[in-house]
C-alpha positions, -999 to +999 in steps of 0.1 A: -878+516-656-860+490-676-832+476-655-804+453-667-789+433-639-755+418-646-747+390-622-713+372-621-709+345-595-708+308-603-721+294-570-758+293-563-753+288-526-730+319-522-738+352-505-734+367-540-763+346-551-784+358-522-775+394-531-785+387-567-819+373-556-824+403-533-816+428-561-840+412-586-868+407-561-865+443-548-865+458-583-895+438-594-914+447-562-907+483-570-924+479-604-893+479-626-889+458-657-859+436-649-837+419-675-818+394-653-785+385-670-768+358-650-736+355-670-727+321-657-762+306-661-764+320-697-730+305-706-715+339-716-682+333-733-658+360-719-628+355-742-623+381-768-611+361-798-585+372-823-612+377-850-632+398-826-602+419-818-594+424-855-631+435-861-632+456-829-633+490-847-653+477-877-688+490-867-705+467-893-689+435-878-679+441-842-712+430-827-711+395-843-714+370-815-727+395-789-755+413-807-782+400-782-762+413-753-757+447-771-794+449-776-801+442-739-775+469-728-789+495-752-825+488-740-816+494-703-823+526-685-806+514-653-775+491-650-771+471-618-739+450-615-739+423-588-705+408-585-678+396-561-644+412-562-617+386-565-580+395-562-590+432-564-607+427-598-638+414-614-644+378-622-631+370-657-667+365-670-676+401-661-644+416-674-650+396-706-685+412-708-670+446-707-643+436-733-668+420-757-700+441-753-688+476-745-677+481-781-670+511-804-704+522-817-721+506-787-708+521-755-686+548-771-675+565-803-640+577-810-640+613-823-605+626-831-591+598-809-612+608-779-640+587-764-675+600-764-701+579-745-730+563-764-750+547-737-771+577-729-800+554-724-785+545-690-793+571-664-784+552-632-757+527-623-756+506-592-728+482-582-734+456-554-701+440-546-683+419-520-646+419-511-628+393-492-604+419-478-610+451-458-618+485-472-583+497-462-567+469-482-589+478-512-579+514-509-542+505-507-546+486-540-564+517-554-596+497-556-596+490-594-632+477-596-646+508-580-627+529-605-640+509-634-676+514-622-674+550-611-649+563-637-649+541-669-687+536-669-693+573-660-676+581-693-700+560-715-734+565-699-756+595-699-738+626-686-746+632-649-760+597-644-765+587-608-740+562-594-741+540-563-713+517-552-724+493-524-696+471-510-695+446-483-658+445-473-641+418-452-663+390-463-637+366-449-647+379-414-684+385-421-711+374-397-748+367-402-754+402-387-731+420-411-745+401-441-781+408-430-773+445-426-758+447-461-788+430-476-810+455-459-789+484-473-791+469-508-829+466-505-833+502-492-811+516-521-827+496-549-862+504-536-855+541-543-839+540-578 
C-alpha cells in the first residue's frame, strides 16, 4: 500500500524521532511504499496567508503553494501521523498542514453547506502520539487531538476507513521500559496494516 507518514517533531534526538524511525522502518519491512513527510525537515510553512485564505474556496487557486503536498495526500492509501501532543494540541506545523492542505476540493467538497469527504483514496488512518500528561488529564481536556484524528479525519476519508490512535501518555514520567513497550506496540500495529 502507499503510505503517507506525516511527522511533526523538530528534535532528532527525541522519543518522537525514535517513533518516526520505527514507523517508517516497520512499514517498509512490511512491503509498503512509504512517502516519509518530515514537516520540519522539509521546511513546511504552516502559516495560512491572507491571500491563501481569500482563495480558500477558489478551487482553481487554493492549491497554489501546496500543490506538491496535495498530490502526496491524494496518492496515499494509508495516512500515518506521528506527532507529539503539546498543550493538548498539535504542534503548529501539523495544524498548519491541516489548514493549508486539507482544502475544499482536496479533502472535502461543500454541497448545500455540508461537508462531503473527498479523500476516499485513504482507507486507513493511524496516529502515533505522545502526551506529557496523563490519560486522565487528556480526557478532562476533552482530548482535542484525538477528536481531530478520529472525528474530523473520519469525515473526509473513505467511509468506514479503519482508524487506530496509539498514545503514550505521561511522557514526563516515562521510563525506558514504558517507551520500549510503546515502540513494540507501534511495531505490532503497523506490521498488520
